[in-house]
VEXDREN-2710 file (C-alpha; in Angstrom, 1 decimal):
% VEXDREN-2710
k/r/px/py/pz
1/MET/118.7/197.8/49.3
2/ILE/117.8/200.2/46.5
3/GLY/119.5/200.8/43.1
4/ILE/118.7/203.3/40.4
5/ASP/119.9/203.7/36.8
6/LEU/119.3/206.2/34.0
7/ILE/120.2/205.7/30.4
8/LYS/119.7/208.0/27.4
9/ILE/117.5/206.1/24.9
10/ASP/119.7/207.3/22.0
11/ARG/122.7/205.5/23.6
12/MET/120.7/202.2/23.3
13/LYS/119.6/203.0/19.8
14/HIS/123.3/203.4/18.7
15/PHE/124.3/200.3/20.6
16/ILE/121.6/198.2/18.7
17/GLU/122.5/199.8/15.4
18/ARG/126.1/198.9/15.9
19/PHE/125.8/195.4/17.4
20/GLY/122.3/194.3/16.5
21/ASP/121.0/191.1/18.1
22/ARG/124.5/190.0/19.1
23/GLY/124.7/193.1/21.3
24/LEU/121.3/192.5/22.8
25/HIS/122.3/188.9/23.7
26/LYS/125.2/190.3/25.7
27/PHE/122.7/191.5/28.3
28/LEU/119.4/189.9/27.5
29/SER/118.1/186.4/27.2
30/THR/116.1/185.2/24.2
31/ASN/112.9/185.5/26.3
32/GLU/113.8/189.0/27.3
33/ILE/114.6/190.0/23.7
34/ALA/111.1/188.8/22.7
35/LEU/109.6/191.4/25.1
36/ILE/111.6/194.3/23.4
37/LYS/109.4/196.3/21.1
38/ASN/111.6/199.3/20.6
39/ASN/114.7/201.2/21.8
40/ARG/112.9/202.6/24.7
41/ASN/112.1/199.1/26.0
42/ALA/115.7/197.9/25.5
43/ALA/117.0/201.0/27.4
44/GLY/114.5/200.3/30.2
45/PHE/115.7/196.7/30.5
46/TRP/119.3/197.9/30.5
47/ALA/118.6/200.4/33.3
48/ALA/116.7/197.8/35.3
49/LYS/119.6/195.3/35.2
50/GLU/122.1/198.0/36.1
51/ALA/119.9/199.3/39.0
52/CYS/119.6/195.7/40.3
53/ALA/123.4/195.3/40.3
54/LYS/123.7/198.6/42.1
55/ALA/121.2/197.5/44.7
56/LEU/123.3/194.4/45.3
57/GLY/126.2/196.6/45.8
58/CYS/128.5/194.8/43.4
59/GLY/127.7/196.2/39.9
60/ILE/127.8/193.9/36.9
61/GLY/130.8/191.6/37.2
62/ALA/131.9/188.3/38.7
63/GLU/129.3/188.2/41.5
64/CYS/126.4/189.1/39.3
65/GLY/126.3/189.1/35.5
66/PHE/123.6/190.5/33.2
67/HIS/122.1/187.0/32.7
68/ASP/121.8/186.5/36.5
69/ILE/119.1/189.2/36.5
70/ILE/116.0/188.1/34.7
71/LEU/113.3/190.4/33.5
72/SER/109.7/189.4/32.5
73/LYS/106.3/191.0/32.5
74/THR/103.3/190.3/34.7
75/PRO/100.0/189.4/33.1
76/LYS/99.1/193.1/33.3
77/GLY/102.3/194.1/31.5
78/ALA/104.2/195.4/34.5
79/PRO/107.9/194.6/34.7
80/HIS/109.0/191.8/37.0
81/ILE/112.6/191.0/38.1
82/THR/114.0/187.7/39.5
83/LEU/117.5/186.6/40.2
84/THR/119.2/183.3/39.5
85/PRO/119.3/181.0/42.5
86/LYS/123.1/181.5/42.6
87/VAL/122.8/185.2/43.1
88/ARG/119.7/185.1/45.2
89/ASP/121.4/182.7/47.7
90/TYR/124.8/184.4/47.7
91/PHE/123.2/187.8/48.6
92/GLY/120.4/186.4/50.7
93/ILE/117.7/188.0/48.6
94/THR/114.1/187.3/49.7
95/ASP/112.1/189.6/47.5
96/THR/112.6/191.9/44.5
97/SER/110.7/194.9/43.1
98/VAL/111.3/196.9/39.9
99/SER/109.9/200.0/38.3
100/ILE/110.8/201.2/34.8
101/THR/109.8/204.6/33.4
102/HIS/110.6/206.6/30.3
103/ASP/110.6/210.4/30.0
104/GLY/111.6/212.2/26.9
105/ASP/115.1/211.0/25.9
106/TYR/115.7/208.8/29.0
107/ALA/114.7/205.5/30.5
108/ILE/115.0/205.1/34.3
109/ALA/114.7/202.1/36.5
110/VAL/114.6/201.6/40.3
111/VAL/115.1/198.2/41.9
112/ALA/114.4/197.4/45.6
113/LEU/115.7/194.2/47.1
114/GLU/114.9/192.6/50.5
115/HIS/117.5/190.3/52.1
116/THR/118.1/188.3/55.1
117/LYS/120.4/189.7/57.8
118/ARG/123.9/188.4/57.5
END
């Protein structure tokens, strides 16, 4: 399953200006916020979580919330995505991959999920 999302970095900038840390906590954990260096990073994380929900085929909602999708960095600085056991088990996810990129005014993320046959 594959999901993709694109967000204009200015949209994230205005979101952060309006809601600050309270807004970031709506979709990021404390550990994820610690990885955010600028609006571009925040936009990339938003896009990654949205792309993951799209790959699951449910969007952000009752079956999978923002905090069920966990972003981190590998020792080399590449993004890494994991799911809470609840979501991983519900959807039968066996492996995850994420790629985040930025170009001009946009952040883009692609998530690929492997799952067991149902």
